[in-house]
C-alpha positions as CSV (number, residue, x, y, z in Angstrom):
1,M,-13.3,-127.1,53.8
2,A,-15.1,-125.0,57.0
3,S,-14.1,-121.3,57.0
4,P,-11.2,-120.2,59.5
5,K,-13.3,-118.7,62.9
6,T,-11.8,-115.3,63.8
7,N,-10.4,-115.0,67.4
8,P,-11.5,-111.9,69.2
9,N,-10.7,-112.7,72.4
10,F,-7.1,-113.3,71.5
11,M,-5.6,-110.6,73.6
12,N,-6.5,-107.5,75.2
13,G,-4.8,-104.5,73.3
14,V,-3.6,-106.5,70.4
15,P,-6.2,-105.4,68.0
16,E,-5.4,-101.7,69.0
17,L,-1.6,-102.4,68.2
18,L,-2.3,-103.8,64.9
19,I,-4.6,-101.1,63.9
20,L,-2.5,-98.4,65.0
21,K,0.9,-99.8,63.4
22,L,-1.0,-100.4,59.9
23,I,-2.7,-96.9,59.9
24,A,0.6,-95.5,60.7
25,K,1.9,-96.9,57.4
26,Q,-1.1,-95.5,55.4
27,E,-4.4,-94.5,55.5
28,M,-6.9,-97.3,55.6
29,Y,-10.5,-98.1,55.7
30,G,-12.0,-101.0,57.8
31,Y,-12.2,-103.8,55.8
32,E,-9.1,-102.9,54.4
33,V,-7.3,-103.2,58.0
34,V,-9.4,-106.4,58.3
35,Q,-7.6,-107.9,55.3
36,A,-4.2,-106.5,56.2
37,I,-4.0,-108.2,59.4
38,R,-5.1,-111.4,57.9
39,L,-2.3,-111.2,55.4
40,Q,0.5,-109.8,57.2
41,T,-0.1,-112.5,59.8
42,E,-0.3,-115.0,57.7
43,E,-3.9,-116.1,58.9
44,A,-2.7,-116.7,62.5
45,I,-4.5,-113.6,63.8
46,L,-8.2,-113.4,62.3
47,L,-10.1,-110.4,63.6
48,G,-13.7,-109.8,62.0
49,E,-15.3,-106.7,61.2
50,G,-17.2,-106.9,64.6
51,V,-14.0,-106.4,66.4
52,I,-12.2,-104.1,64.1
53,Y,-14.9,-101.5,63.7
54,P,-15.7,-101.1,67.5
55,V,-11.7,-100.4,67.8
56,L,-11.5,-98.1,65.0
57,H,-14.4,-96.0,66.7
58,A,-12.9,-96.1,70.1
59,L,-9.5,-95.1,68.9
60,E,-11.2,-92.1,66.9
61,R,-13.3,-91.1,69.9
62,D,-10.2,-90.9,72.0
63,G,-8.1,-88.8,69.3
64,A,-5.6,-91.4,68.4
65,L,-7.4,-91.5,64.9
66,K,-9.0,-89.1,62.7
67,S,-11.4,-90.1,59.7
68,R,-12.6,-88.7,56.3
69,R,-14.9,-89.8,54.0
70,Q,-14.6,-90.9,50.6
71,T,-16.9,-92.4,47.9
72,V,-15.0,-95.0,45.8
73,N,-16.8,-96.7,42.7
74,G,-20.2,-95.5,44.4
75,R,-19.5,-96.8,47.7
76,R,-18.8,-94.5,50.8
77,R,-15.7,-95.4,53.0
78,I,-14.7,-94.1,55.8
79,Y,-10.5,-93.7,55.5
80,Y,-8.9,-93.6,59.1
81,S,-5.3,-91.9,59.5
82,I,-3.3,-91.7,62.5
83,T,-2.8,-88.5,64.9
84,P,0.0,-87.5,67.4
85,E,-1.7,-88.7,69.9
86,G,-2.1,-92.4,68.4
87,Q,1.7,-92.2,67.6
88,R,2.2,-91.9,71.3
89,R,-0.2,-94.6,72.0
90,L,1.5,-96.5,69.3
91,S,4.9,-96.4,71.0
92,D,3.3,-97.0,74.4
93,L,2.0,-100.2,73.2
94,T,4.8,-101.2,71.3
95,S,7.1,-101.0,74.0
96,N,4.5,-102.6,76.4
97,W,4.3,-105.6,73.7
98,A,8.0,-105.9,73.3
99,R,8.5,-106.3,76.9
100,L,5.8,-108.8,77.0
101,T,7.3,-111.0,74.3
102,K,10.6,-110.7,75.7
103,A,9.4,-112.1,79.4
104,I,7.3,-115.0,77.4
105,Q,10.2,-115.8,75.3
106,T,12.3,-116.2,78.5
107,V,9.8,-118.7,79.8
108,I,9.8,-120.6,76.7
109,V,13.5,-120.9,76.2
110,G,14.5,-120.8,79.9
111,G,15.9,-118.1,81.8
112,Q,17.2,-117.1,85.1
113,H,14.0,-118.4,87.1
114,A,13.0,-121.0,84.7
115,E,14.4,-123.9,87.1
116,A,12.1,-122.7,89.9
117,V,8.8,-123.2,87.9
C-alpha cells in the first residue's frame, strides 16, 4: 500500500492554527506536532516536516512561540511553547476559522441565499 501523501496546500493558515492550538495545550517539539496533527485529525490532515518546521520558525520569529533546546536520549530537540502574543493570535485565528466554517456549512446544508445559487 502506498504511503499517504501530505497535503501542504490544504488551506492557508490551517497549519498555523493547528500548531498554535496544540502547543497552547502543552510544550511540543516539531516531529511531535506532526504526529499530533496526524493522529488528532485521523489522518485527514497530513502535514510533513517540510510544512511544520517553517511555520514553527515563523511563529517563533513573530513572537507567537518561544523555544528551548533539550537533549533527550542523546538527541537535541527544540521544544516550543506559546507566548501571550501566540495566545492572541490563536484566539483571532480560531474566531476567523469558526466564522468561515459556519459560512461553508450554511452553503452545504442550505441557508438564506442558497436558493439563489
